[in-house]
N, C-alpha and C positions, 0 to 999 in steps of 0.2 A: 343846767336844766335837768331835773330829776324825772325819770320815767316812773309811772305808777307800777306797782308790783304785777298787776295783770298784764300790762304791756310787755314787761320783761319776761313773764311766763310765756306769753304768746310768741315772742321772738325766739325764746329757747326751744319751744315746741316746734316751730317752723324750721329751725336749724337742725334739730334732730331728725325731722321728717326728710329734709333735704339730704342729710348725710346717709340715711338708711335707704333711700329710694333706689340707688343702683343695685343693692343686694336684694331688695324686695322684688325688683322687677327682672332679676336675672332669668328666672324660669318664665317663659312666655305663656300666656293662656292657651295658645294653640298647641303647646307641647304636652299639657297636662292630660293624663290618661283618664278615661271614664271610670275605670275600675279603681276604687280608692286603695285597695290592697296592692295592686301593681304600682300605683303612683307612689305609695309609701316605700315600696321596695326600690323604685327608681330613684327617689330622693335619698335613700340610704346609700345606694351604690354611688350616686353622683357626689355625695359628700366625701367619699373615699378616693375619688379620682382627681388628679391634679389637672388644672387647666394648663395646657402646654404653652399658651401664650403668656398668661399672667404668672405662672409658676409658683405663686404663693397663695393661690386661691383654689378652692375646689371648683369643679365644673358647675356645681349647683349654685355657687356664689358669683360666678363670672358671667359677664354679658358679652364676652368675645365670641365672634362667629364660630370659631373652632369648638368652643365650649358648647355652644348651641347644637352643633352637629353631633358632638359626643353625647349630649343629653338625648337627642333624637335616636341615636344608635342604641343607647342603653334601653330606651323604651321599646324600640323595635325588637330587640333581642328578648325582652321580657314578654312581649306580646306573642313572640314565636314559641314561647314555652320554656326558655332557658331559666334556670334558677340563678340566684345571685352570684354564686361562685363561677358558674359557666359564663355569665356576662363579664365578670371581672377578668377571667382567663382570656376571653375573646379580645377584650380591649388591650390587655397586657401583651398578647401575641402580636397585635397590630402596632402598638406604640412603645413597647418595652416596659421594663420595671419602673422607669422614671415616672410613668403616669400615676403610680400609686403614691398617695400622700404618706402612707406608712408602708415602706418596703417590706417584703417578705424576708424571713430568715432563710437564706439559701446559700449555696456555694458561691454565688456571685456577690452576695451582700453580707457575708459573715464578717468581713473586716469593718464594714459600716456599723454593724451592731456591736462588735467587740472592741472597736477602737477606743471608746470612752473608758472601758474597763482596763484596757492595756495602758492607756495614758495615765490613768489614776494610779494603777499599780506601779508603773515605772517611776512616776513622780514621787510616790511614797518611798520606794526603794532608794531613789536618788537623795531625797531629803534625809532619810535615815543614815545613808553613807556619809553625807556631808556634815551632818550635825551630831552624829554619834561620837562620843569621846573614846579614845583608846582606854582599855582596861587599866584601872589603877590611877588614872589621871583625874584630879579633882580641881574644881574651880575655886573652892573655898580655901584650899591650902596649897598655894603654888610653892614650887621648890625654892629654897633660899638661894640668894646670890652667892657665887663663889668669891673668894678673896680677890681675884683679878677683876671680876665684874664690879665689886664694891669700889676698888681703887679707880677703875675707869669712870665710874659714875661720879665719884668725888672730884676727879680732874675736870669732867664736863661741868659739874656744878660750880667749881672754883673759877673756871674760865668764863662762864656766863656772868658771874658776879663782877669780875674785874675788868 
């Protein structure tokens, strides 16, 4: 039984709505600030903070109770007059650097930021050392066999024939 194209499109649209709904409803209507400028700042800050329960989502995308509490805290700090950096510093002071989706470059996180460069450089050096040929050695012209090596090779060849 083949479904008409319109029914397929309707099913696809419903599936997309169902998949997007948890993200769309993460920020509850009662959380939204009346001031659109402050609400935009709150959304911007919330997008930079990690949900400590989900750990792979921002608090803006998460519907976990702790994410809800953090969103309310961000909005309270903004209403109290804090700027974006002050709000982020306040949250980091309470929950640690882990709460940032993009950690800051500091003495605590320099290894996190520099590790990819160090690994890439170390891998390049190791590859160079492993695959570099000693000076004067050529792949195209190997050294000729000595007389003893030729005789040994001939004996092996004769033994394998007979």
